[in-house]
Chimera marker file (.cmm) of the C-alpha trace (Angstrom):
<marker_set name="trace">
<marker id="1" x="70.405" y="124.676" z="270.497" r="1" g="1" b="0" radius="0.5"/>
<marker id="2" x="72.632" y="127.288" z="272.085" r="1" g="1" b="0" radius="0.5"/>
<marker id="3" x="74.399" y="126.260" z="275.282" r="1" g="1" b="0" radius="0.5"/>
<marker id="4" x="76.542" y="127.991" z="277.847" r="1" g="1" b="0" radius="0.5"/>
<marker id="5" x="79.431" y="125.807" z="279.032" r="1" g="1" b="0" radius="0.5"/>
<marker id="6" x="80.684" y="126.829" z="282.466" r="1" g="1" b="0" radius="0.5"/>
<marker id="7" x="82.094" y="125.586" z="285.765" r="1" g="1" b="0" radius="0.5"/>
<marker id="8" x="79.373" y="124.237" z="288.009" r="1" g="1" b="0" radius="0.5"/>
<marker id="9" x="78.448" y="126.319" z="291.022" r="1" g="1" b="0" radius="0.5"/>
<marker id="10" x="77.328" y="124.653" z="294.267" r="1" g="1" b="0" radius="0.5"/>
<marker id="11" x="73.769" y="125.639" z="293.379" r="1" g="1" b="0" radius="0.5"/>
<marker id="12" x="74.104" y="123.411" z="290.274" r="1" g="1" b="0" radius="0.5"/>
<marker id="13" x="75.100" y="120.294" z="292.239" r="1" g="1" b="0" radius="0.5"/>
<marker id="14" x="71.549" y="118.943" z="292.743" r="1" g="1" b="0" radius="0.5"/>
<marker id="15" x="70.940" y="119.190" z="288.969" r="1" g="1" b="0" radius="0.5"/>
<marker id="16" x="74.302" y="117.564" z="288.199" r="1" g="1" b="0" radius="0.5"/>
<marker id="17" x="73.524" y="114.732" z="290.630" r="1" g="1" b="0" radius="0.5"/>
<marker id="18" x="70.033" y="114.160" z="289.161" r="1" g="1" b="0" radius="0.5"/>
<marker id="19" x="71.164" y="114.365" z="285.532" r="1" g="1" b="0" radius="0.5"/>
<marker id="20" x="74.126" y="112.044" z="286.056" r="1" g="1" b="0" radius="0.5"/>
<marker id="21" x="72.079" y="109.519" z="288.001" r="1" g="1" b="0" radius="0.5"/>
<marker id="22" x="69.189" y="109.517" z="285.539" r="1" g="1" b="0" radius="0.5"/>
<marker id="23" x="71.431" y="109.375" z="282.469" r="1" g="1" b="0" radius="0.5"/>
<marker id="24" x="73.447" y="106.404" z="283.712" r="1" g="1" b="0" radius="0.5"/>
<marker id="25" x="70.350" y="104.545" z="284.889" r="1" g="1" b="0" radius="0.5"/>
<marker id="26" x="68.337" y="105.279" z="281.723" r="1" g="1" b="0" radius="0.5"/>
<marker id="27" x="71.210" y="104.017" z="279.583" r="1" g="1" b="0" radius="0.5"/>
<marker id="28" x="71.268" y="100.801" z="281.597" r="1" g="1" b="0" radius="0.5"/>
<marker id="29" x="74.927" y="101.204" z="282.555" r="1" g="1" b="0" radius="0.5"/>
<marker id="30" x="74.347" y="100.460" z="286.236" r="1" g="1" b="0" radius="0.5"/>
<marker id="31" x="71.632" y="99.364" z="288.631" r="1" g="1" b="0" radius="0.5"/>
<marker id="32" x="70.612" y="101.774" z="291.382" r="1" g="1" b="0" radius="0.5"/>
<marker id="33" x="72.524" y="99.752" z="293.987" r="1" g="1" b="0" radius="0.5"/>
<marker id="34" x="75.813" y="99.524" z="292.053" r="1" g="1" b="0" radius="0.5"/>
<marker id="35" x="78.668" y="100.984" z="294.142" r="1" g="1" b="0" radius="0.5"/>
<marker id="36" x="79.714" y="103.334" z="291.306" r="1" g="1" b="0" radius="0.5"/>
<marker id="37" x="76.363" y="105.129" z="291.541" r="1" g="1" b="0" radius="0.5"/>
<marker id="38" x="77.454" y="106.629" z="294.881" r="1" g="1" b="0" radius="0.5"/>
<marker id="39" x="80.616" y="107.934" z="293.198" r="1" g="1" b="0" radius="0.5"/>
<marker id="40" x="78.571" y="109.486" z="290.387" r="1" g="1" b="0" radius="0.5"/>
<marker id="41" x="76.167" y="111.077" z="292.865" r="1" g="1" b="0" radius="0.5"/>
<marker id="42" x="78.840" y="112.627" z="295.134" r="1" g="1" b="0" radius="0.5"/>
<marker id="43" x="79.127" y="115.840" z="293.143" r="1" g="1" b="0" radius="0.5"/>
<marker id="44" x="80.503" y="117.756" z="296.123" r="1" g="1" b="0" radius="0.5"/>
<marker id="45" x="83.512" y="115.426" z="296.408" r="1" g="1" b="0" radius="0.5"/>
<marker id="46" x="84.026" y="115.490" z="292.660" r="1" g="1" b="0" radius="0.5"/>
<marker id="47" x="83.967" y="119.308" z="292.579" r="1" g="1" b="0" radius="0.5"/>
<marker id="48" x="86.463" y="119.429" z="295.434" r="1" g="1" b="0" radius="0.5"/>
<marker id="49" x="88.973" y="117.176" z="293.631" r="1" g="1" b="0" radius="0.5"/>
<marker id="50" x="88.278" y="117.851" z="289.936" r="1" g="1" b="0" radius="0.5"/>
<marker id="51" x="86.428" y="120.350" z="287.756" r="1" g="1" b="0" radius="0.5"/>
<marker id="52" x="82.706" y="119.836" z="287.276" r="1" g="1" b="0" radius="0.5"/>
<marker id="53" x="81.316" y="121.686" z="284.262" r="1" g="1" b="0" radius="0.5"/>
<marker id="54" x="77.737" y="122.090" z="283.112" r="1" g="1" b="0" radius="0.5"/>
<marker id="55" x="75.938" y="122.906" z="279.904" r="1" g="1" b="0" radius="0.5"/>
<marker id="56" x="73.049" y="125.267" z="280.392" r="1" g="1" b="0" radius="0.5"/>
<marker id="57" x="70.334" y="125.800" z="277.799" r="1" g="1" b="0" radius="0.5"/>
<marker id="58" x="67.326" y="128.079" z="278.128" r="1" g="1" b="0" radius="0.5"/>
<marker id="59" x="68.277" y="128.823" z="281.731" r="1" g="1" b="0" radius="0.5"/>
<marker id="60" x="68.516" y="125.245" z="282.963" r="1" g="1" b="0" radius="0.5"/>
<marker id="61" x="71.335" y="122.737" z="283.410" r="1" g="1" b="0" radius="0.5"/>
<marker id="62" x="70.953" y="120.006" z="280.775" r="1" g="1" b="0" radius="0.5"/>
<marker id="63" x="74.335" y="118.233" z="280.871" r="1" g="1" b="0" radius="0.5"/>
<marker id="64" x="77.411" y="117.801" z="283.035" r="1" g="1" b="0" radius="0.5"/>
<marker id="65" x="80.968" y="116.546" z="282.657" r="1" g="1" b="0" radius="0.5"/>
<marker id="66" x="84.012" y="116.219" z="284.891" r="1" g="1" b="0" radius="0.5"/>
<marker id="67" x="87.442" y="117.447" z="283.790" r="1" g="1" b="0" radius="0.5"/>
<marker id="68" x="90.643" y="116.286" z="285.440" r="1" g="1" b="0" radius="0.5"/>
<marker id="69" x="94.383" y="116.205" z="284.825" r="1" g="1" b="0" radius="0.5"/>
<marker id="70" x="97.264" y="113.757" z="285.356" r="1" g="1" b="0" radius="0.5"/>
<marker id="71" x="97.957" y="113.041" z="288.999" r="1" g="1" b="0" radius="0.5"/>
<marker id="72" x="94.649" y="114.419" z="290.284" r="1" g="1" b="0" radius="0.5"/>
<marker id="73" x="92.332" y="112.223" z="292.393" r="1" g="1" b="0" radius="0.5"/>
<marker id="74" x="89.683" y="111.787" z="289.675" r="1" g="1" b="0" radius="0.5"/>
<marker id="75" x="92.155" y="111.053" z="286.908" r="1" g="1" b="0" radius="0.5"/>
<marker id="76" x="92.134" y="107.456" z="285.778" r="1" g="1" b="0" radius="0.5"/>
<marker id="77" x="94.193" y="107.643" z="282.596" r="1" g="1" b="0" radius="0.5"/>
<marker id="78" x="95.442" y="111.199" z="281.956" r="1" g="1" b="0" radius="0.5"/>
<marker id="79" x="99.117" y="111.522" z="281.217" r="1" g="1" b="0" radius="0.5"/>
<marker id="80" x="101.136" y="114.689" z="281.551" r="1" g="1" b="0" radius="0.5"/>
<marker id="81" x="99.875" y="117.192" z="278.992" r="1" g="1" b="0" radius="0.5"/>
<marker id="82" x="96.408" y="115.608" z="278.779" r="1" g="1" b="0" radius="0.5"/>
<marker id="83" x="92.987" y="116.758" z="279.864" r="1" g="1" b="0" radius="0.5"/>
<marker id="84" x="90.801" y="113.808" z="280.819" r="1" g="1" b="0" radius="0.5"/>
<marker id="85" x="87.050" y="114.062" z="280.790" r="1" g="1" b="0" radius="0.5"/>
<marker id="86" x="84.743" y="111.713" z="282.643" r="1" g="1" b="0" radius="0.5"/>
<marker id="87" x="81.165" y="111.229" z="283.731" r="1" g="1" b="0" radius="0.5"/>
<marker id="88" x="79.622" y="112.958" z="280.726" r="1" g="1" b="0" radius="0.5"/>
<marker id="89" x="75.852" y="112.949" z="281.251" r="1" g="1" b="0" radius="0.5"/>
<marker id="90" x="72.995" y="114.531" z="279.337" r="1" g="1" b="0" radius="0.5"/>
<marker id="91" x="69.588" y="114.894" z="280.957" r="1" g="1" b="0" radius="0.5"/>
<marker id="92" x="67.505" y="112.047" z="279.491" r="1" g="1" b="0" radius="0.5"/>
<marker id="93" x="64.665" y="114.546" z="278.924" r="1" g="1" b="0" radius="0.5"/>
<marker id="94" x="66.990" y="116.501" z="276.607" r="1" g="1" b="0" radius="0.5"/>
<marker id="95" x="68.787" y="113.658" z="274.829" r="1" g="1" b="0" radius="0.5"/>
<marker id="96" x="68.643" y="113.398" z="271.067" r="1" g="1" b="0" radius="0.5"/>
<marker id="97" x="69.116" y="117.128" z="270.538" r="1" g="1" b="0" radius="0.5"/>
<marker id="98" x="72.880" y="117.112" z="269.986" r="1" g="1" b="0" radius="0.5"/>
<marker id="99" x="73.766" y="118.119" z="273.540" r="1" g="1" b="0" radius="0.5"/>
<marker id="100" x="76.352" y="115.365" z="273.992" r="1" g="1" b="0" radius="0.5"/>
<marker id="101" x="78.032" y="116.494" z="270.781" r="1" g="1" b="0" radius="0.5"/>
<marker id="102" x="77.881" y="120.126" z="271.912" r="1" g="1" b="0" radius="0.5"/>
<marker id="103" x="79.462" y="119.301" z="275.277" r="1" g="1" b="0" radius="0.5"/>
<marker id="104" x="82.290" y="117.278" z="273.719" r="1" g="1" b="0" radius="0.5"/>
<marker id="105" x="82.876" y="120.187" z="271.327" r="1" g="1" b="0" radius="0.5"/>
<marker id="106" x="83.062" y="122.605" z="274.261" r="1" g="1" b="0" radius="0.5"/>
<marker id="107" x="85.509" y="120.301" z="276.081" r="1" g="1" b="0" radius="0.5"/>
<marker id="108" x="87.747" y="120.212" z="272.977" r="1" g="1" b="0" radius="0.5"/>
<marker id="109" x="87.508" y="123.988" z="272.589" r="1" g="1" b="0" radius="0.5"/>
<marker id="110" x="88.339" y="124.495" z="276.286" r="1" g="1" b="0" radius="0.5"/>
<marker id="111" x="91.299" y="122.078" z="276.140" r="1" g="1" b="0" radius="0.5"/>
<marker id="112" x="92.790" y="123.945" z="273.173" r="1" g="1" b="0" radius="0.5"/>
<marker id="113" x="92.942" y="127.068" z="275.345" r="1" g="1" b="0" radius="0.5"/>
<marker id="114" x="94.753" y="125.422" z="278.259" r="1" g="1" b="0" radius="0.5"/>
<marker id="115" x="98.516" y="125.969" z="278.380" r="1" g="1" b="0" radius="0.5"/>
<marker id="116" x="100.503" y="122.751" z="278.270" r="1" g="1" b="0" radius="0.5"/>
<marker id="117" x="97.571" y="120.574" z="277.200" r="1" g="1" b="0" radius="0.5"/>
<marker id="118" x="98.394" y="118.670" z="274.025" r="1" g="1" b="0" radius="0.5"/>
<marker id="119" x="95.742" y="115.942" z="274.090" r="1" g="1" b="0" radius="0.5"/>
<marker id="120" x="92.433" y="114.840" z="275.564" r="1" g="1" b="0" radius="0.5"/>
<marker id="121" x="91.762" y="111.363" z="276.923" r="1" g="1" b="0" radius="0.5"/>
<marker id="122" x="88.549" y="109.540" z="277.744" r="1" g="1" b="0" radius="0.5"/>
<marker id="123" x="87.681" y="106.082" z="279.021" r="1" g="1" b="0" radius="0.5"/>
<marker id="124" x="84.592" y="104.349" z="277.673" r="1" g="1" b="0" radius="0.5"/>
<marker id="125" x="83.093" y="100.948" z="278.350" r="1" g="1" b="0" radius="0.5"/>
<marker id="126" x="83.197" y="98.595" z="275.367" r="1" g="1" b="0" radius="0.5"/>
<marker id="127" x="79.385" y="98.539" z="275.166" r="1" g="1" b="0" radius="0.5"/>
<marker id="128" x="78.991" y="102.338" z="274.868" r="1" g="1" b="0" radius="0.5"/>
<marker id="129" x="78.929" y="102.267" z="271.065" r="1" g="1" b="0" radius="0.5"/>
<marker id="130" x="77.011" y="105.529" z="270.607" r="1" g="1" b="0" radius="0.5"/>
<marker id="131" x="79.640" y="107.337" z="272.657" r="1" g="1" b="0" radius="0.5"/>
<marker id="132" x="82.442" y="105.760" z="270.617" r="1" g="1" b="0" radius="0.5"/>
<marker id="133" x="80.922" y="107.088" z="267.409" r="1" g="1" b="0" radius="0.5"/>
<marker id="134" x="80.596" y="110.544" z="268.927" r="1" g="1" b="0" radius="0.5"/>
<marker id="135" x="84.229" y="110.602" z="270.074" r="1" g="1" b="0" radius="0.5"/>
<marker id="136" x="85.495" y="109.279" z="266.747" r="1" g="1" b="0" radius="0.5"/>
<marker id="137" x="83.554" y="111.997" z="264.885" r="1" g="1" b="0" radius="0.5"/>
<marker id="138" x="85.735" y="114.550" z="266.718" r="1" g="1" b="0" radius="0.5"/>
<marker id="139" x="88.926" y="112.712" z="265.741" r="1" g="1" b="0" radius="0.5"/>
<marker id="140" x="89.430" y="110.710" z="268.926" r="1" g="1" b="0" radius="0.5"/>
<marker id="141" x="91.252" y="107.459" z="268.238" r="1" g="1" b="0" radius="0.5"/>
<marker id="142" x="91.402" y="104.253" z="270.217" r="1" g="1" b="0" radius="0.5"/>
<marker id="143" x="94.544" y="103.772" z="272.273" r="1" g="1" b="0" radius="0.5"/>
<marker id="144" x="94.238" y="100.017" z="272.950" r="1" g="1" b="0" radius="0.5"/>
<marker id="145" x="97.623" y="99.888" z="274.673" r="1" g="1" b="0" radius="0.5"/>
<marker id="146" x="96.044" y="102.042" z="277.420" r="1" g="1" b="0" radius="0.5"/>
<marker id="147" x="92.839" y="99.985" z="277.857" r="1" g="1" b="0" radius="0.5"/>
<marker id="148" x="92.230" y="98.737" z="281.395" r="1" g="1" b="0" radius="0.5"/>
<marker id="149" x="89.882" y="96.659" z="283.517" r="1" g="1" b="0" radius="0.5"/>
<marker id="150" x="87.712" y="98.011" z="286.321" r="1" g="1" b="0" radius="0.5"/>
<marker id="151" x="89.386" y="96.789" z="289.516" r="1" g="1" b="0" radius="0.5"/>
<marker id="152" x="87.604" y="93.729" z="290.896" r="1" g="1" b="0" radius="0.5"/>
<marker id="153" x="85.298" y="93.403" z="287.867" r="1" g="1" b="0" radius="0.5"/>
<marker id="154" x="85.497" y="91.764" z="284.470" r="1" g="1" b="0" radius="0.5"/>
<marker id="155" x="84.729" y="95.039" z="282.683" r="1" g="1" b="0" radius="0.5"/>
<marker id="156" x="87.149" y="96.200" z="279.990" r="1" g="1" b="0" radius="0.5"/>
<marker id="157" x="87.379" y="99.945" z="279.456" r="1" g="1" b="0" radius="0.5"/>
<marker id="158" x="88.649" y="101.400" z="276.205" r="1" g="1" b="0" radius="0.5"/>
<marker id="159" x="90.767" y="104.532" z="276.051" r="1" g="1" b="0" radius="0.5"/>
<marker id="160" x="90.310" y="107.145" z="273.338" r="1" g="1" b="0" radius="0.5"/>
<marker id="161" x="92.636" y="110.100" z="272.777" r="1" g="1" b="0" radius="0.5"/>
<marker id="162" x="92.583" y="113.248" z="270.702" r="1" g="1" b="0" radius="0.5"/>
<marker id="163" x="95.808" y="115.016" z="269.829" r="1" g="1" b="0" radius="0.5"/>
<marker id="164" x="95.258" y="118.784" z="269.836" r="1" g="1" b="0" radius="0.5"/>
<link id1="1" id2="2" r="1" g="1" b="0" radius="0.2"/>
<link id1="2" id2="3" r="1" g="1" b="0" radius="0.2"/>
<link id1="3" id2="4" r="1" g="1" b="0" radius="0.2"/>
<link id1="4" id2="5" r="1" g="1" b="0" radius="0.2"/>
<link id1="5" id2="6" r="1" g="1" b="0" radius="0.2"/>
<link id1="6" id2="7" r="1" g="1" b="0" radius="0.2"/>
<link id1="7" id2="8" r="1" g="1" b="0" radius="0.2"/>
<link id1="8" id2="9" r="1" g="1" b="0" radius="0.2"/>
<link id1="9" id2="10" r="1" g="1" b="0" radius="0.2"/>
<link id1="10" id2="11" r="1" g="1" b="0" radius="0.2"/>
<link id1="11" id2="12" r="1" g="1" b="0" radius="0.2"/>
<link id1="12" id2="13" r="1" g="1" b="0" radius="0.2"/>
<link id1="13" id2="14" r="1" g="1" b="0" radius="0.2"/>
<link id1="14" id2="15" r="1" g="1" b="0" radius="0.2"/>
<link id1="15" id2="16" r="1" g="1" b="0" radius="0.2"/>
<link id1="16" id2="17" r="1" g="1" b="0" radius="0.2"/>
<link id1="17" id2="18" r="1" g="1" b="0" radius="0.2"/>
<link id1="18" id2="19" r="1" g="1" b="0" radius="0.2"/>
<link id1="19" id2="20" r="1" g="1" b="0" radius="0.2"/>
<link id1="20" id2="21" r="1" g="1" b="0" radius="0.2"/>
<link id1="21" id2="22" r="1" g="1" b="0" radius="0.2"/>
<link id1="22" id2="23" r="1" g="1" b="0" radius="0.2"/>
<link id1="23" id2="24" r="1" g="1" b="0" radius="0.2"/>
<link id1="24" id2="25" r="1" g="1" b="0" radius="0.2"/>
<link id1="25" id2="26" r="1" g="1" b="0" radius="0.2"/>
<link id1="26" id2="27" r="1" g="1" b="0" radius="0.2"/>
<link id1="27" id2="28" r="1" g="1" b="0" radius="0.2"/>
<link id1="28" id2="29" r="1" g="1" b="0" radius="0.2"/>
<link id1="29" id2="30" r="1" g="1" b="0" radius="0.2"/>
<link id1="30" id2="31" r="1" g="1" b="0" radius="0.2"/>
<link id1="31" id2="32" r="1" g="1" b="0" radius="0.2"/>
<link id1="32" id2="33" r="1" g="1" b="0" radius="0.2"/>
<link id1="33" id2="34" r="1" g="1" b="0" radius="0.2"/>
<link id1="34" id2="35" r="1" g="1" b="0" radius="0.2"/>
<link id1="35" id2="36" r="1" g="1" b="0" radius="0.2"/>
<link id1="36" id2="37" r="1" g="1" b="0" radius="0.2"/>
<link id1="37" id2="38" r="1" g="1" b="0" radius="0.2"/>
<link id1="38" id2="39" r="1" g="1" b="0" radius="0.2"/>
<link id1="39" id2="40" r="1" g="1" b="0" radius="0.2"/>
<link id1="40" id2="41" r="1" g="1" b="0" radius="0.2"/>
<link id1="41" id2="42" r="1" g="1" b="0" radius="0.2"/>
<link id1="42" id2="43" r="1" g="1" b="0" radius="0.2"/>
<link id1="43" id2="44" r="1" g="1" b="0" radius="0.2"/>
<link id1="44" id2="45" r="1" g="1" b="0" radius="0.2"/>
<link id1="45" id2="46" r="1" g="1" b="0" radius="0.2"/>
<link id1="46" id2="47" r="1" g="1" b="0" radius="0.2"/>
<link id1="47" id2="48" r="1" g="1" b="0" radius="0.2"/>
<link id1="48" id2="49" r="1" g="1" b="0" radius="0.2"/>
<link id1="49" id2="50" r="1" g="1" b="0" radius="0.2"/>
<link id1="50" id2="51" r="1" g="1" b="0" radius="0.2"/>
<link id1="51" id2="52" r="1" g="1" b="0" radius="0.2"/>
<link id1="52" id2="53" r="1" g="1" b="0" radius="0.2"/>
<link id1="53" id2="54" r="1" g="1" b="0" radius="0.2"/>
<link id1="54" id2="55" r="1" g="1" b="0" radius="0.2"/>
<link id1="55" id2="56" r="1" g="1" b="0" radius="0.2"/>
<link id1="56" id2="57" r="1" g="1" b="0" radius="0.2"/>
<link id1="57" id2="58" r="1" g="1" b="0" radius="0.2"/>
<link id1="58" id2="59" r="1" g="1" b="0" radius="0.2"/>
<link id1="59" id2="60" r="1" g="1" b="0" radius="0.2"/>
<link id1="60" id2="61" r="1" g="1" b="0" radius="0.2"/>
<link id1="61" id2="62" r="1" g="1" b="0" radius="0.2"/>
<link id1="62" id2="63" r="1" g="1" b="0" radius="0.2"/>
<link id1="63" id2="64" r="1" g="1" b="0" radius="0.2"/>
<link id1="64" id2="65" r="1" g="1" b="0" radius="0.2"/>
<link id1="65" id2="66" r="1" g="1" b="0" radius="0.2"/>
<link id1="66" id2="67" r="1" g="1" b="0" radius="0.2"/>
<link id1="67" id2="68" r="1" g="1" b="0" radius="0.2"/>
<link id1="68" id2="69" r="1" g="1" b="0" radius="0.2"/>
<link id1="69" id2="70" r="1" g="1" b="0" radius="0.2"/>
<link id1="70" id2="71" r="1" g="1" b="0" radius="0.2"/>
<link id1="71" id2="72" r="1" g="1" b="0" radius="0.2"/>
<link id1="72" id2="73" r="1" g="1" b="0" radius="0.2"/>
<link id1="73" id2="74" r="1" g="1" b="0" radius="0.2"/>
<link id1="74" id2="75" r="1" g="1" b="0" radius="0.2"/>
<link id1="75" id2="76" r="1" g="1" b="0" radius="0.2"/>
<link id1="76" id2="77" r="1" g="1" b="0" radius="0.2"/>
<link id1="77" id2="78" r="1" g="1" b="0" radius="0.2"/>
<link id1="78" id2="79" r="1" g="1" b="0" radius="0.2"/>
<link id1="79" id2="80" r="1" g="1" b="0" radius="0.2"/>
<link id1="80" id2="81" r="1" g="1" b="0" radius="0.2"/>
<link id1="81" id2="82" r="1" g="1" b="0" radius="0.2"/>
<link id1="82" id2="83" r="1" g="1" b="0" radius="0.2"/>
<link id1="83" id2="84" r="1" g="1" b="0" radius="0.2"/>
<link id1="84" id2="85" r="1" g="1" b="0" radius="0.2"/>
<link id1="85" id2="86" r="1" g="1" b="0" radius="0.2"/>
<link id1="86" id2="87" r="1" g="1" b="0" radius="0.2"/>
<link id1="87" id2="88" r="1" g="1" b="0" radius="0.2"/>
<link id1="88" id2="89" r="1" g="1" b="0" radius="0.2"/>
<link id1="89" id2="90" r="1" g="1" b="0" radius="0.2"/>
<link id1="90" id2="91" r="1" g="1" b="0" radius="0.2"/>
<link id1="91" id2="92" r="1" g="1" b="0" radius="0.2"/>
<link id1="92" id2="93" r="1" g="1" b="0" radius="0.2"/>
<link id1="93" id2="94" r="1" g="1" b="0" radius="0.2"/>
<link id1="94" id2="95" r="1" g="1" b="0" radius="0.2"/>
<link id1="95" id2="96" r="1" g="1" b="0" radius="0.2"/>
<link id1="96" id2="97" r="1" g="1" b="0" radius="0.2"/>
<link id1="97" id2="98" r="1" g="1" b="0" radius="0.2"/>
<link id1="98" id2="99" r="1" g="1" b="0" radius="0.2"/>
<link id1="99" id2="100" r="1" g="1" b="0" radius="0.2"/>
<link id1="100" id2="101" r="1" g="1" b="0" radius="0.2"/>
<link id1="101" id2="102" r="1" g="1" b="0" radius="0.2"/>
<link id1="102" id2="103" r="1" g="1" b="0" radius="0.2"/>
<link id1="103" id2="104" r="1" g="1" b="0" radius="0.2"/>
<link id1="104" id2="105" r="1" g="1" b="0" radius="0.2"/>
<link id1="105" id2="106" r="1" g="1" b="0" radius="0.2"/>
<link id1="106" id2="107" r="1" g="1" b="0" radius="0.2"/>
<link id1="107" id2="108" r="1" g="1" b="0" radius="0.2"/>
<link id1="108" id2="109" r="1" g="1" b="0" radius="0.2"/>
<link id1="109" id2="110" r="1" g="1" b="0" radius="0.2"/>
<link id1="110" id2="111" r="1" g="1" b="0" radius="0.2"/>
<link id1="111" id2="112" r="1" g="1" b="0" radius="0.2"/>
<link id1="112" id2="113" r="1" g="1" b="0" radius="0.2"/>
<link id1="113" id2="114" r="1" g="1" b="0" radius="0.2"/>
<link id1="114" id2="115" r="1" g="1" b="0" radius="0.2"/>
<link id1="115" id2="116" r="1" g="1" b="0" radius="0.2"/>
<link id1="116" id2="117" r="1" g="1" b="0" radius="0.2"/>
<link id1="117" id2="118" r="1" g="1" b="0" radius="0.2"/>
<link id1="118" id2="119" r="1" g="1" b="0" radius="0.2"/>
<link id1="119" id2="120" r="1" g="1" b="0" radius="0.2"/>
<link id1="120" id2="121" r="1" g="1" b="0" radius="0.2"/>
<link id1="121" id2="122" r="1" g="1" b="0" radius="0.2"/>
<link id1="122" id2="123" r="1" g="1" b="0" radius="0.2"/>
<link id1="123" id2="124" r="1" g="1" b="0" radius="0.2"/>
<link id1="124" id2="125" r="1" g="1" b="0" radius="0.2"/>
<link id1="125" id2="126" r="1" g="1" b="0" radius="0.2"/>
<link id1="126" id2="127" r="1" g="1" b="0" radius="0.2"/>
<link id1="127" id2="128" r="1" g="1" b="0" radius="0.2"/>
<link id1="128" id2="129" r="1" g="1" b="0" radius="0.2"/>
<link id1="129" id2="130" r="1" g="1" b="0" radius="0.2"/>
<link id1="130" id2="131" r="1" g="1" b="0" radius="0.2"/>
<link id1="131" id2="132" r="1" g="1" b="0" radius="0.2"/>
<link id1="132" id2="133" r="1" g="1" b="0" radius="0.2"/>
<link id1="133" id2="134" r="1" g="1" b="0" radius="0.2"/>
<link id1="134" id2="135" r="1" g="1" b="0" radius="0.2"/>
<link id1="135" id2="136" r="1" g="1" b="0" radius="0.2"/>
<link id1="136" id2="137" r="1" g="1" b="0" radius="0.2"/>
<link id1="137" id2="138" r="1" g="1" b="0" radius="0.2"/>
<link id1="138" id2="139" r="1" g="1" b="0" radius="0.2"/>
<link id1="139" id2="140" r="1" g="1" b="0" radius="0.2"/>
<link id1="140" id2="141" r="1" g="1" b="0" radius="0.2"/>
<link id1="141" id2="142" r="1" g="1" b="0" radius="0.2"/>
<link id1="142" id2="143" r="1" g="1" b="0" radius="0.2"/>
<link id1="143" id2="144" r="1" g="1" b="0" radius="0.2"/>
<link id1="144" id2="145" r="1" g="1" b="0" radius="0.2"/>
<link id1="145" id2="146" r="1" g="1" b="0" radius="0.2"/>
<link id1="146" id2="147" r="1" g="1" b="0" radius="0.2"/>
<link id1="147" id2="148" r="1" g="1" b="0" radius="0.2"/>
<link id1="148" id2="149" r="1" g="1" b="0" radius="0.2"/>
<link id1="149" id2="150" r="1" g="1" b="0" radius="0.2"/>
<link id1="150" id2="151" r="1" g="1" b="0" radius="0.2"/>
<link id1="151" id2="152" r="1" g="1" b="0" radius="0.2"/>
<link id1="152" id2="153" r="1" g="1" b="0" radius="0.2"/>
<link id1="153" id2="154" r="1" g="1" b="0" radius="0.2"/>
<link id1="154" id2="155" r="1" g="1" b="0" radius="0.2"/>
<link id1="155" id2="156" r="1" g="1" b="0" radius="0.2"/>
<link id1="156" id2="157" r="1" g="1" b="0" radius="0.2"/>
<link id1="157" id2="158" r="1" g="1" b="0" radius="0.2"/>
<link id1="158" id2="159" r="1" g="1" b="0" radius="0.2"/>
<link id1="159" id2="160" r="1" g="1" b="0" radius="0.2"/>
<link id1="160" id2="161" r="1" g="1" b="0" radius="0.2"/>
<link id1="161" id2="162" r="1" g="1" b="0" radius="0.2"/>
<link id1="162" id2="163" r="1" g="1" b="0" radius="0.2"/>
<link id1="163" id2="164" r="1" g="1" b="0" radius="0.2"/>
</marker_set>
């Protein structure tokens, strides 16, 4: 499947919101009333303080991801010289077609073109095993010394990095 990877325009925000919400709910990561769902759904705020990118296939948005850098409001783990990606979501109606892999590939390709970026970092919950396998297939490696807990919750998050 051929995709176009591009910055999200405001006209894409409703699709990004729907895809992100549905993907996280379908995967069972959160209940609809979990406080993080409001963070995931506030695409306007995210786009104002980070870079929201979309994957478009056959004229429709099918995936979204947020890119951020050290010191920016949406960065949780990025160090100087790292691109961090977060909130990767593939439309549940399009899952199983390699779109997640395609988006991660586009993120890696994009990062290689950015001056001063030497690595990519990502946080993943310990239970997101499918995602771990995807990241590892691109050469991402665990960085356990950078793992962290969600503030106020007993949820351990693993950090993966890819040296470029």
